[in-house]
C-alpha positions as CSV (number, residue, x, y, z in Angstrom):
1,M,23.1,-184.8,59.0
2,E,25.9,-184.0,61.5
3,P,24.5,-182.9,64.9
4,F,25.1,-179.3,65.9
5,Q,28.3,-178.7,67.8
6,L,30.4,-175.7,68.8
7,P,33.9,-175.5,67.2
8,E,37.0,-176.2,69.2
9,N,38.1,-172.6,68.7
10,F,34.8,-171.3,70.1
11,D,36.5,-168.9,72.6
12,T,38.4,-167.2,69.6
13,L,35.3,-166.5,67.5
14,N,34.4,-162.9,66.8
15,V,30.8,-161.5,66.9
16,D,29.9,-162.3,63.3
17,E,31.2,-165.9,63.6
18,L,29.2,-166.3,66.9
19,Q,26.1,-165.0,65.1
20,A,26.6,-167.6,62.4
21,Q,26.9,-170.3,65.2
22,L,23.7,-168.9,66.8
23,D,21.8,-169.1,63.5
24,A,23.0,-172.7,62.9
25,G,22.0,-173.7,66.4
26,L,18.5,-172.2,66.0
27,D,18.1,-174.0,62.6
28,A,19.1,-177.3,64.2
29,F,16.6,-176.8,67.0
30,Q,13.8,-175.9,64.7
31,K,14.4,-179.1,62.6
32,L,13.8,-181.2,65.6
33,G,10.1,-180.1,65.5
34,I,9.7,-180.6,69.3
35,T,6.0,-181.0,70.4
36,K,4.4,-182.5,73.6
37,E,4.4,-185.8,71.8
38,S,8.1,-185.9,71.1
39,D,10.2,-188.9,72.3
40,D,12.9,-188.8,75.0
41,D,15.7,-188.8,72.5
42,T,14.4,-185.7,70.6
43,I,13.8,-183.8,73.8
44,T,17.2,-184.7,75.1
45,E,18.8,-183.5,71.8
46,G,16.8,-180.3,72.1
47,E,18.0,-179.7,75.6
48,R,21.6,-180.2,74.4
49,I,21.3,-177.7,71.6
50,A,19.6,-175.2,73.9
51,G,22.5,-175.4,76.3
52,L,24.9,-174.7,73.4
53,I,22.8,-171.7,72.2
54,T,23.0,-170.4,75.8
55,Q,26.8,-170.6,75.7
56,V,26.8,-168.6,72.4
57,N,24.5,-165.9,73.9
58,E,26.7,-165.6,77.0
59,R,29.9,-165.3,74.9
60,M,28.3,-162.6,72.8
61,A,27.2,-160.7,75.9
62,T,30.8,-160.9,77.2
63,L,32.3,-159.6,74.0
64,G,29.8,-156.7,74.1
65,L,30.9,-155.7,77.6
66,E,34.5,-156.0,76.6
67,A,34.0,-153.8,73.6
68,A,32.2,-151.1,75.7
69,S,35.0,-151.2,78.3
70,R,37.7,-150.8,75.7
71,A,35.8,-147.8,74.1
72,D,35.5,-146.1,77.6
73,R,39.3,-146.7,78.3
74,A,40.2,-145.3,74.9
75,Q,38.1,-142.2,75.3
76,A,39.5,-141.6,78.8
77,L,43.0,-141.9,77.5
78,L,42.3,-139.5,74.6
79,D,40.8,-137.0,77.1
80,S,43.8,-137.2,79.4
81,L,46.3,-136.4,76.7
82,T,44.4,-133.7,74.8
83,P,46.2,-130.4,75.5
84,T,44.1,-127.4,76.5
85,E,45.4,-124.1,75.1
86,P,44.5,-120.9,76.9
87,E,42.4,-118.6,74.9
88,P,43.9,-115.1,74.0
89,E,42.5,-112.0,75.7
90,P,40.0,-110.5,73.3
91,E,40.3,-107.0,72.1
92,P,37.9,-104.6,73.9
93,A,35.0,-103.7,71.6
94,P,31.8,-101.9,72.0
95,E,28.9,-104.1,73.0
96,P,26.5,-104.6,70.1
97,E,22.8,-104.3,70.3
98,P,21.3,-107.6,71.6
99,A,19.5,-109.5,68.8
100,P,16.0,-110.9,69.5
101,P,16.2,-114.5,70.6
102,E,15.3,-117.0,67.9
103,A,12.0,-118.7,68.5
104,V,12.2,-122.4,69.3
105,K,9.7,-124.5,67.6
106,P,7.4,-126.3,70.1
107,D,8.2,-129.7,68.6
108,A,11.9,-129.2,68.4
109,V,14.0,-131.8,70.2
110,I,17.6,-130.8,71.1
111,S,19.8,-133.8,71.8
112,P,23.6,-134.2,71.9
113,E,25.2,-136.0,68.9
114,G,28.2,-138.3,69.3
115,E,29.6,-141.5,68.3
116,T,28.3,-144.6,70.0
117,V,30.2,-147.9,70.2
118,E,27.8,-150.6,69.1
119,T,27.8,-153.5,71.5
120,P,26.3,-156.8,70.2
121,Q,23.3,-158.0,72.2
122,P,22.3,-161.6,72.7
123,V,19.1,-163.1,71.6
124,A,16.6,-162.7,74.4
125,A,16.0,-166.2,76.0
126,A,13.6,-167.6,78.6
127,A,14.8,-168.6,82.0
128,S,15.1,-172.3,81.5
129,P,16.1,-174.7,78.6
130,A,12.5,-175.9,78.5
131,R,11.1,-172.4,78.0
132,R,13.8,-171.6,75.5
133,A,12.7,-174.7,73.6
134,A,9.1,-173.5,73.6
135,A,10.3,-170.1,72.3
136,N,12.2,-171.6,69.4
137,A,9.9,-174.5,68.5
138,A,7.2,-172.4,66.8
139,P,6.8,-173.0,63.1
140,Q,8.1,-169.5,62.2
141,V,11.5,-168.7,60.9
142,P,14.5,-168.9,63.2
143,V,14.7,-166.1,65.8
144,K,17.4,-163.6,65.0
145,A,19.2,-161.5,67.6
146,R,17.2,-158.3,68.0
147,P,18.4,-155.0,69.5
148,Q,17.9,-154.7,73.3
149,A,17.0,-151.4,74.9
150,R,19.6,-150.4,77.5
151,T,20.2,-147.6,80.0
152,L,23.3,-145.4,79.8
153,L,24.8,-143.6,82.7
154,T,27.1,-140.7,81.8
155,A,28.7,-137.8,83.6
156,A,27.4,-134.3,83.2
157,A,29.6,-131.3,82.3
158,D,32.0,-129.6,84.8
159,V,32.1,-132.5,87.3
160,P,35.6,-132.6,88.9
161,G,37.4,-135.8,88.1
162,F,35.0,-136.8,85.3
163,S,35.1,-135.9,81.7
164,T,31.9,-134.7,80.1
165,G,29.9,-137.7,78.8
166,A,32.2,-140.3,80.4
167,A,30.4,-143.6,81.2
168,L,29.6,-144.2,84.9
169,D,29.8,-147.7,86.1
170,G,26.9,-148.2,88.4
171,L,25.5,-146.3,91.3
172,D,28.8,-146.0,93.1
173,A,30.1,-143.9,90.2
174,V,26.9,-141.8,90.3
175,V,27.3,-141.1,94.0
176,A,31.0,-140.2,93.5
177,A,30.0,-137.7,90.8
178,V,27.4,-136.1,92.9
179,L,29.8,-135.7,95.9
180,A,32.6,-134.4,93.6
181,R,30.3,-131.8,92.1
182,C,29.2,-130.6,95.6
183,K,32.8,-130.3,97.0
184,G,33.4,-127.4,94.5
185,L,30.4,-125.4,95.6
186,P,30.5,-122.4,98.0
187,T,30.2,-123.1,101.7
188,T,28.9,-119.6,102.7
189,R,25.7,-117.8,102.1
190,I,25.6,-115.9,98.8
191,G,23.0,-113.8,97.0
192,G,21.9,-111.4,99.7
193,R,19.1,-111.9,102.2
194,D,17.0,-114.2,100.0
195,G,19.9,-116.2,98.8
196,V,20.1,-117.9,95.4
197,R,19.2,-121.4,94.1
198,Q,21.4,-123.2,91.6
199,M,21.0,-126.6,90.0
200,Y,24.3,-128.3,89.0
201,G,24.2,-131.4,86.7
202,A,26.0,-134.5,88.0
203,A,24.9,-137.3,85.7
204,T,22.6,-138.2,82.9
205,I,20.6,-141.3,82.5
206,S,19.4,-142.0,78.9
207,F,17.6,-144.8,77.2
208,D,19.3,-146.3,74.2
209,G,18.6,-149.2,71.8
210,Y,14.8,-148.7,71.3
211,G,15.3,-149.2,67.6
212,D,12.1,-148.5,65.7
213,L,10.1,-148.1,69.0
214,S,11.0,-144.4,69.3
215,Q,8.6,-141.6,68.5
216,K,9.7,-139.7,65.4
217,A,8.1,-137.4,62.8
218,S,8.3,-140.0,60.1
219,Q,6.1,-142.5,62.0
220,D,2.5,-142.0,63.2
221,D,1.8,-142.6,66.9
222,Y,-0.8,-145.2,66.0
223,G,1.8,-147.4,64.3
224,L,4.3,-146.9,67.1
225,V,1.9,-148.0,69.8
226,W,0.8,-151.1,67.7
227,A,4.5,-152.0,67.0
228,A,5.3,-151.8,70.7
229,G,2.5,-154.3,71.7
230,N,3.0,-156.8,68.8
231,E,3.8,-160.3,70.1
232,S,5.4,-161.3,66.8
233,R,8.5,-159.1,67.6
234,L,9.4,-161.3,70.6
235,P,11.5,-164.4,70.6
236,G,9.4,-167.3,69.4
237,N,6.8,-164.8,68.2
238,S,4.9,-165.4,71.4
239,L,4.6,-163.6,74.8
240,I,4.4,-167.0,76.6
241,A,7.4,-168.4,74.8
242,A,9.5,-165.3,75.3
243,G,8.7,-165.2,79.0
244,G,7.9,-161.4,79.0
245,W,8.0,-158.2,77.0
246,C,11.8,-157.6,77.6
247,A,11.0,-154.1,78.7
248,P,14.1,-152.0,79.2
249,S,13.0,-150.1,82.4
250,T,14.5,-152.7,84.8
251,T,18.1,-152.1,83.7
252,L,18.6,-149.0,85.9
253,Y,17.4,-150.7,89.1
254,D,19.4,-153.8,88.9
255,M,22.2,-151.9,90.8
256,C,20.3,-152.5,94.1
257,Q,21.6,-155.0,96.6
258,Y,18.8,-155.5,99.1
259,E,15.4,-154.4,97.9
260,T,14.4,-156.0,94.6
261,I,12.3,-155.1,91.6
262,D,10.5,-158.4,91.6
263,G,6.7,-158.0,91.1
264,I,7.1,-155.2,88.6
265,L,4.4,-155.3,85.8
266,D,6.1,-156.2,82.5
267,T,4.6,-154.1,79.6
268,P,6.0,-153.3,76.2
269,E,7.6,-149.8,76.0
270,F,8.2,-147.1,73.4
271,N,10.2,-143.9,73.5
272,V,8.3,-140.6,73.5
273,T,10.2,-137.6,72.2
274,R,7.4,-135.1,72.4
275,G,4.9,-134.1,75.1
276,G,2.4,-136.9,74.3
277,I,0.8,-138.9,71.5
278,R,-2.3,-138.6,69.4
279,W,-3.9,-141.9,68.2
280,T,-7.1,-143.8,67.8
281,T,-8.2,-147.3,68.6
282,G,-9.9,-147.5,65.2
283,P,-13.3,-149.4,64.7
284,D,-14.3,-152.0,67.3
285,F,-14.8,-155.4,65.7
286,S,-17.7,-156.3,67.9
287,D,-19.6,-153.2,66.6
288,I,-18.8,-154.2,63.0
289,Y,-19.9,-157.8,63.7
290,D,-23.2,-156.7,65.4
291,N,-24.3,-154.0,62.9
292,C,-23.0,-154.9,59.4
293,G,-24.6,-157.3,57.0
294,F,-28.2,-158.4,56.2
295,F,-30.1,-161.6,55.5
296,L,-33.2,-161.9,53.3
297,T,-35.5,-164.8,52.7
298,E,-36.5,-165.7,49.1
299,A,-40.0,-164.3,49.7
300,E,-38.7,-161.0,51.0
301,A,-36.3,-160.7,48.0
302,I,-39.1,-161.3,45.5
303,A,-41.5,-158.9,47.3
304,G,-38.7,-156.3,47.4
305,T,-40.1,-155.0,50.7
306,A,-37.2,-155.9,53.0
307,E,-34.7,-153.2,54.0
308,K,-31.1,-153.8,53.1
309,T,-29.2,-152.0,55.8
310,C,-25.7,-150.7,55.1
311,C,-22.8,-149.9,57.4
312,M,-21.1,-146.5,57.2
313,V,-17.4,-146.2,57.6
314,D,-17.0,-143.3,60.1
315,C,-13.8,-141.5,60.9
316,P,-12.9,-142.6,64.5
317,P,-12.0,-139.8,66.9
318,F,-8.4,-139.3,67.8
319,E,-7.4,-139.2,71.4
320,E,-4.5,-137.2,72.8
321,I,-2.6,-138.6,75.7
322,R,-0.2,-136.2,77.5
323,M,2.7,-137.4,79.5
324,D,2.7,-137.3,83.3
325,A,5.8,-136.3,85.2
326,I,7.2,-138.7,87.8
327,G,10.3,-138.3,89.8
328,L,12.0,-138.2,93.2
329,C,14.1,-135.8,95.3
330,V,16.5,-136.7,98.1
331,K,18.1,-134.2,100.5
332,T,21.3,-135.0,102.4
333,P,23.1,-133.3,105.3
334,L,26.5,-132.0,104.3
335,L,28.2,-133.7,107.2
336,V,26.8,-137.1,106.2
337,Q,27.9,-136.5,102.7
338,S,31.5,-135.9,103.7
339,Q,31.9,-138.4,106.6
340,Y,29.5,-141.2,105.7
341,P,29.2,-141.5,101.9
342,E,28.3,-145.3,102.3
343,L,25.1,-144.3,103.9
344,V,24.3,-141.9,101.0
345,R,24.9,-144.8,98.6
346,R,22.7,-147.2,100.5
347,F,19.9,-144.7,100.8
348,M,20.0,-144.0,97.1
349,E,19.8,-147.7,96.2
350,G,16.6,-147.9,98.3
351,V,15.2,-144.7,96.7
352,L,15.7,-146.1,93.2
353,V,13.9,-149.3,94.0
354,A,11.1,-147.4,95.7
355,H,10.8,-145.2,92.5
356,A,10.5,-148.4,90.4
357,H,7.6,-149.6,92.5
358,K,6.0,-146.2,92.3
359,V,6.1,-146.3,88.5
360,N,4.7,-149.8,88.7
361,K,1.8,-148.6,90.8
362,Y,1.2,-145.8,88.3
363,M,0.8,-148.3,85.5
364,I,-1.4,-150.7,87.4
365,D,-3.6,-147.9,88.7
366,A,-4.1,-146.7,85.1
367,I,-5.1,-150.1,84.0
368,V,-7.6,-150.5,86.8
369,A,-9.1,-147.2,86.2
370,A,-9.7,-148.0,82.5
371,A,-11.2,-151.4,83.3
372,G,-14.0,-149.8,85.3
373,P,-16.1,-151.5,88.0
374,P,-15.1,-155.2,88.6
375,V,-17.1,-158.1,87.4
376,T,-18.1,-160.0,90.5
377,G,-17.5,-163.8,90.5
378,G,-19.9,-165.1,93.2
379,T,-19.5,-166.0,96.8
380,D,-19.4,-169.8,96.8
381,E,-16.2,-170.3,94.9
382,T,-12.8,-171.5,95.9
383,V,-9.4,-170.9,94.3
384,S,-9.8,-173.9,92.0
385,R,-13.2,-172.8,90.8
386,A,-12.0,-169.2,90.5
387,L,-9.1,-170.3,88.2
388,N,-11.6,-172.0,85.9
389,K,-13.6,-168.8,85.7
390,L,-10.4,-167.0,84.5
391,D,-10.2,-169.6,81.7
392,L,-13.8,-168.9,80.7
393,Q,-13.2,-165.1,80.8
394,A,-10.4,-165.5,78.4
395,I,-12.5,-167.6,76.0
396,G,-15.1,-164.9,76.2
397,M,-12.6,-162.2,75.1
398,R,-11.5,-164.4,72.1
399,Y,-15.2,-164.8,71.2
400,Q,-16.1,-161.1,71.4
401,Y,-13.3,-160.1,68.9
402,R,-13.1,-163.4,67.0
403,M,-9.5,-163.7,67.9
404,S,-7.2,-166.6,67.3
405,Q,-8.3,-169.5,69.5
406,T,-4.8,-169.5,70.9
407,Q,-4.5,-165.7,71.4
408,T,-2.5,-165.0,74.5
409,I,-4.4,-163.3,77.3
410,E,-2.4,-161.5,80.0
411,V,-3.5,-162.0,83.6
412,V,-2.3,-159.6,86.3
413,L,-2.6,-161.0,89.9
414,P,-1.2,-159.9,93.3
415,F,1.8,-162.0,94.2
416,W,0.2,-163.5,97.4
417,Y,-2.5,-165.2,95.3
418,K,0.0,-167.7,94.0
419,A,0.5,-168.9,97.6
420,L,-3.3,-169.4,97.8
421,I,-3.3,-171.5,94.7
422,R,-0.4,-173.6,96.1
423,I,-2.3,-174.0,99.5
424,D,-5.6,-174.9,97.8
425,W,-4.0,-177.6,95.6
426,D,-2.2,-179.1,98.6
427,M,-5.4,-179.3,100.6
428,Q,-7.4,-181.2,98.0
429,Q,-8.3,-184.8,98.9
430,F,-6.2,-186.1,96.0
431,S,-3.5,-183.5,96.2
432,R,-1.9,-182.4,92.9
433,E,1.6,-181.0,92.2
434,A,1.7,-177.4,93.4
435,S,5.2,-176.3,92.3
436,E,6.0,-173.1,90.5
437,A,6.3,-175.1,87.3
438,A,2.9,-176.7,87.8
439,I,1.2,-173.4,88.4
440,A,2.9,-171.8,85.4
441,K,1.9,-174.9,83.3
442,W,-1.8,-174.5,84.3
443,F,-1.8,-171.0,82.8
444,S,0.3,-171.6,79.7
445,D,-1.8,-174.6,78.8
446,R,-4.7,-172.2,78.5
447,N,-2.7,-169.6,76.6
448,L,-2.8,-167.3,79.7
449,A,0.3,-165.2,80.6
450,P,0.2,-164.5,84.4
451,Q,2.1,-161.6,86.1
452,W,2.4,-161.8,89.8
453,V,2.8,-158.1,91.0
454,Y,3.5,-156.0,94.0
455,D,2.0,-152.5,94.6
456,W,-1.6,-153.7,94.0
457,Q,-3.9,-155.2,96.7
458,D,-0.9,-155.6,98.9
459,L,-1.2,-157.7,102.0
460,V,-1.8,-156.1,105.4
461,V,1.3,-157.0,107.4
462,D,1.8,-155.9,111.0
463,G,5.1,-157.5,112.3
464,C,4.3,-161.3,112.1
465,T,0.6,-160.9,111.7
466,V,-0.6,-161.3,108.1
467,T,-4.2,-160.4,107.2
468,L,-5.6,-161.9,103.9
469,P,-8.4,-160.0,102.2
470,D,-11.8,-161.8,101.5
471,T,-11.7,-161.0,97.8
472,V,-9.0,-160.6,95.1
473,N,-9.2,-158.7,91.8
474,V,-7.6,-160.0,88.6
475,L,-6.9,-157.9,85.4
476,M,-7.2,-159.6,82.1
477,Y,-6.5,-158.2,78.6
478,P,-5.2,-159.5,75.2
479,A,-1.4,-159.5,75.1
480,G,-0.1,-156.2,74.0
481,T,-3.2,-154.2,74.9
482,W,-1.3,-152.0,77.3
483,V,1.9,-150.2,76.4
484,K,4.0,-147.7,78.3
485,G,5.6,-144.6,76.9
486,T,8.6,-143.0,78.6
487,A,10.7,-139.9,78.1
488,D,14.1,-140.9,76.8
489,V,16.3,-138.7,79.2
490,I,16.2,-138.3,82.9
491,N,18.5,-135.8,84.6
492,V,20.3,-136.6,87.9
493,N,21.3,-133.4,89.6
494,A,22.7,-132.1,92.8
495,V,20.8,-129.0,93.9
496,Y,22.8,-126.6,96.1
497,D,20.9,-123.6,97.3
498,S,22.0,-121.0,99.8
499,A,18.7,-121.3,101.8
500,S,19.3,-125.0,102.6
501,L,23.0,-124.2,103.2
502,E,22.1,-122.5,106.4
503,S,20.8,-125.9,107.6
504,N,23.8,-127.7,106.2
505,V,21.6,-129.6,103.8
506,Y,21.8,-130.1,100.0
507,T,19.7,-131.9,97.4
508,A,21.7,-135.0,96.7
509,L,19.4,-136.4,94.0
510,F,16.7,-134.9,91.8
511,M,15.4,-136.9,88.9
512,E,12.3,-136.4,86.7
513,G,10.9,-138.2,83.7
514,G,7.8,-138.5,81.6
515,I,5.4,-141.4,81.5
516,L,2.1,-142.4,79.9
517,A,-0.1,-145.5,79.7
518,V,-2.0,-146.4,76.5
519,Q,-4.7,-149.0,76.0
520,K,-4.2,-149.5,72.3
521,C,-7.2,-151.9,71.6
522,T,-10.0,-154.0,72.8
523,H,-10.8,-153.7,76.6
524,T,-9.6,-154.8,80.0
525,C,-11.6,-156.9,82.4
526,N,-11.4,-156.5,86.2
527,I,-12.6,-159.8,87.7
528,E,-13.3,-160.0,91.5
529,L,-13.0,-163.4,93.0
530,T,-13.4,-164.8,96.5
531,A,-10.0,-165.5,98.1
532,C,-10.8,-168.9,99.7
533,A,-8.2,-171.7,99.9
534,S,-10.1,-174.8,101.1
535,G,-9.2,-177.7,98.8
536,R,-12.8,-177.9,97.8
537,V,-13.4,-179.0,94.1
538,A,-16.5,-179.3,92.0
539,A,-16.7,-183.0,92.5
540,A,-17.4,-182.5,96.2
541,D,-20.5,-180.4,95.3
542,I,-21.5,-181.5,91.9
543,A,-24.9,-179.6,92.1
544,A,-23.1,-176.3,91.9
545,C,-22.6,-175.1,88.3
546,L,-19.7,-172.9,87.4
547,T,-20.9,-169.3,86.4
548,L,-19.0,-166.1,85.7
549,G,-21.2,-164.0,88.0
550,A,-22.6,-160.6,87.4
551,G,-21.5,-158.9,84.2
552,S,-20.3,-162.1,82.8
553,A,-20.9,-160.9,79.2
554,G,-17.2,-160.1,79.1
555,G,-17.1,-156.3,79.5
556,V,-18.2,-153.3,81.4
557,A,-21.5,-151.6,80.8
558,A,-21.4,-148.8,78.2
559,T,-21.3,-145.2,79.5
560,G,-21.2,-143.4,76.2
561,A,-22.5,-143.6,72.6
562,T,-21.0,-142.0,69.5
563,A,-23.3,-141.1,66.6
564,G,-22.8,-143.1,63.4
565,I,-24.5,-145.5,61.0
566,P,-24.3,-147.5,63.1
567,G,-22.7,-145.6,66.0
568,S,-20.5,-147.1,68.6
569,W,-20.5,-147.6,72.4
570,T,-17.7,-146.4,74.7
571,P,-15.5,-147.5,76.2
572,G,-14.5,-149.8,73.4
573,G,-15.8,-153.4,73.9
574,S,-18.3,-152.4,76.6
575,T,-21.7,-154.0,76.9
576,P,-24.6,-152.0,75.4
577,P,-28.0,-151.6,77.2
578,A,-30.3,-154.6,76.8
579,N,-33.0,-152.6,74.8
580,V,-34.1,-149.1,74.0
581,A,-36.2,-148.8,77.2
582,D,-33.1,-149.6,79.4
583,L,-31.1,-147.0,77.4
584,A,-33.7,-144.3,78.0
585,A,-34.0,-145.3,81.7
586,G,-30.2,-145.3,82.3
587,T,-30.1,-149.0,83.1
588,P,-27.6,-150.2,84.2
589,N,-25.7,-146.9,83.5
590,A,-26.7,-143.5,82.2
591,V,-25.3,-143.2,78.6
592,T,-23.8,-139.9,77.4
593,A,-24.5,-139.0,73.7
594,L,-21.7,-137.7,71.5
595,P,-22.4,-135.2,70.1
596,A,-24.8,-133.9,72.6
597,T,-26.8,-132.1,70.0
598,A,-29.5,-133.8,67.9
599,W,-28.1,-136.6,65.7
600,T,-28.4,-136.2,62.0
601,A,-30.6,-138.3,59.6
602,G,-29.9,-142.0,59.7
603,Q,-27.6,-142.1,62.7
604,Y,-28.3,-144.6,65.5
605,V,-26.8,-147.0,68.0
606,Q,-27.7,-150.7,68.3
607,T,-28.7,-152.0,71.7
608,A,-28.3,-155.7,72.7
609,T,-31.7,-156.2,71.0
610,V,-31.3,-157.4,67.4
611,G,-32.8,-155.5,64.4
612,G,-34.7,-152.3,64.1
613,A,-36.4,-152.8,67.5
614,G,-33.0,-152.3,69.2
615,Q,-32.0,-149.1,67.4
616,A,-32.1,-145.7,69.1
617,H,-30.8,-142.1,68.5
618,W,-30.2,-139.0,70.6
619,S,-32.8,-136.2,70.0
620,G,-30.7,-133.6,71.8
621,A,-32.7,-134.1,75.0
622,A,-33.4,-137.8,75.3
623,W,-32.9,-141.3,73.8
624,V,-35.6,-142.1,71.2
625,A,-36.4,-145.4,69.4
626,G,-35.2,-145.8,65.8
627,P,-32.7,-144.0,63.6
628,A,-32.7,-140.2,63.5
629,A,-35.1,-138.8,60.9
């Protein structure tokens, strides 16, 4: 078979021809069957093909940008040559009686309709040929190019020098639109003593390209949330191979020059078109495993005295999650706007980056709150021992839900902890490689996907003095557990009110959007570890056994119980009380019954004690042993 090569006329190929080359390259790569045991020649050939695939992706991206640019130029040309005829003076007529306004349905979504030029998007690829190889070497079918979510910047109506809906190329164009809109506004006080307040649109930021990940009436919210967090939709069908969720939210903030959006939590996203979502986590497998099924000895079967317990399929409660509003507001002196627009631009760049990190903090705080109290890891550990505990915690999650033994577990850590790992490995008696690649390999070999984030457990920095905390918290959850819902349109406006005019100030930027965080399944672990980089390893203290510390069963203690046959513990995946006595005594937590009234006949929850001795029900006033009568 001839090796894969790009044709000599590569630069003249159109999008469809480039897609055919991309498919052929992926097919050739898959046939190599690269594994860790592959020989040098096979790996070298894979690297060569990966480089050619990258060239195809880059060429397709270039053609997409050229197509978008041509469309914008054509639209601008048509707008400039379209004559505008004055409307004739209407004949005076008596004013009719005003008709009552038509009621707007609460769920109605009004959006502008218009033609959109489709721009081909390249296949999402990892950052290096080796990671691209990992993404494409899986035994699944070749990865096809998938739609990429993107951010669109367009001009609002009545902005001097900009046609309505015209594409804005970056933040420079947004600032120019804001300034152009403000120049046409009045410069004296209007509206009497109290003045008036007006909001004038300057630009619109909209999200496009979500594909099926957009809330619509024909799809239930449950399916939407699951589709967003499904690893199989990623290149290589794996979060580790794809190198991230390819979330679209970073597109807007790439316009910044100084501050960066490094350290932003990468989560799958979906588009919310209403005020929130209603969904359910469904049954918890650990409850099904603990409470369903029975075993009888031959003697018990002959005697017919043993009880054959049955599970009841209960309708799970639906939760409603409403969107929160998040936004920012920037005021600018009129003199600065007219004489120093570069400062306005620079300030807005910093504001947008700060906004991205505020959104990041919102998401991480939501995950921390849902995880509950941290699981402590002990006081005698070092970084190396702590990493091994993360490996065991991940195995515990896979055990609890009988997941695939290679199920990816996401690990969220503060960025500075990576430096502690590097320092600890360098300090060991027989030092090991401590490069970025080596650290990434340690996690990927254990099917862990780390994210090194800002805006959580940040270092205390005072000038050149850096203070490290004594402990560090780590979040762990199966890949796709957390998804983010965002509103699809954010308005960017210049607010020009007469009250601020007296102080020569106007609102240069006002933007607001919706956001919500959803834990779609299982549970999240918050692990507290000692932050100690000493180079100490287990071999130097072989008497110390590795333990997971308090709460090492793999989840937080239950705080609620829902009636059923059997019932379930909340939050999902939480650890039930050890026995009925602990449940009644509120050890380790007081457990709230749902419903709070007396449970009906046969309903109960199962504590950690197996069998009838571990069953209890809520009488309406207290926890009582056994099922409800």
